[in-house]
C-alpha angles and dihedrals in degrees: 000000000000111000096179090098119161100072093046094043095052102032094085091049092048090053091051093051092049090050095059099023095213093154087070094052119115114234117221103259090217092058114116098226094192091055093043093050091049089051091051092049090058096041095049100030088239131165125203115216113191133186120229089248094065121108115275095255091056092047090052094051095043123106092215132017121192152121126278096282094047093045091051091050092049092048090053093049103041122117093197120121093219128037116203106199113203098192137065130313099266088057091052089048090052090052091052092047088056094042112036094163096049128081112248118193132184122202096224126023091204092061094111133153129244092210093051091047091053090068112057111192097231092054094044091049089058091046092053092048089058089060106043094162094059128089117220122235109185127191110238091242092090139091126275086253092061090045090055089055092050134091095210137000125224139185129209087261095058106020094108091050092047094049093046090053087076122073113262088244093059111102111227136197113209119200151224106345113064093187095053090043092051091049091050089048088054098048095042100036090234126138101218119178105245130214111225100245133124145174114256093217096051094047098056099068113122116229090197094051093046090050090054091047090053089055091053091045104035094169095050119106120222112226120187142187114238090240087075121100120271098256090058092046092049089056095046125108090206133015121196149128120286090267090044091053091050094050092046092056089051096051102034118088092221113120098205130047133184104210119209103193138072109319095234091083091065090075092064092040091056092044092051096041109024092165092063132077122235121194122190111232109249120249127225093256141063095275118106095213141046106230124160104233090209095053090045093057087082116087137176089252092055090048089056095046095047090049094047094049097026090228148167091032123184123242132168143173110284094226090053092047092052092048092050092045095061097067091043090053090049090052091051091050094050092045093050092049089050093051097252 
């Protein structure tokens, strides 16, 4: 079984795109993309699944918006013939793993993930072989190849539940996010062996700039995703998954929030709580925002084109798909038993 997945998974789709060249097509500027996309949904029995980090227009046209756990659950349950995955490539892979008979398309093949890229399957395979007594818990933000080398998958929503499903005496490798792994170690009291990977967006937040922002907004609460580095998490008033952060801002009486995660989530926060103020946590660079460049490669125009031409579609080796499916199914079972 070949676990070096991304090039193989997407090569066929890339060839298909190059053959018809639809990415170079000019779209009629008078075309109402929202109406056109709704028409294509009905004609093709398609569903659009979008991550919270997508641009607002994509969130507004999506049938379901969520974090990695919610998106995986929706992908598993959908009755659509075609899944349009507005996210990054590991998410589209996951949808295909769960739906081998359905067509799964992604708007932009170059929508990758710095965290997933930080954990190449051949290197991780050697790392795992050095620790044969360990089970592998892998964060869902990884390639199909890493999933196939794992015992169970987790998301930021269920990582604590997944890790605590193993006896305290069981050695665990946690991959690929070292920050999330360190946070789970802290809240569970475990001592998992961590792969040295990280998300580029969640590692650029400036502790100094956030501290100054807190001085200017003394009543604001800092809320952070557990992919952030430990100094940011130590300062946070609340730590949670993307969905957890959204729910917290809805339920908490605080009127101002400093949000330390990808800025795309602010669209849903403002829609759900328009009377509150949401401030993106400042990064340690000259940019005023915290956008994931991979997530933001997707556009409404690309959504329309990939639905119209049903390309690029995701395909993978069946042995690899089955191997990657097992730890995802185990995650789903543990999550369901834990009420998530």
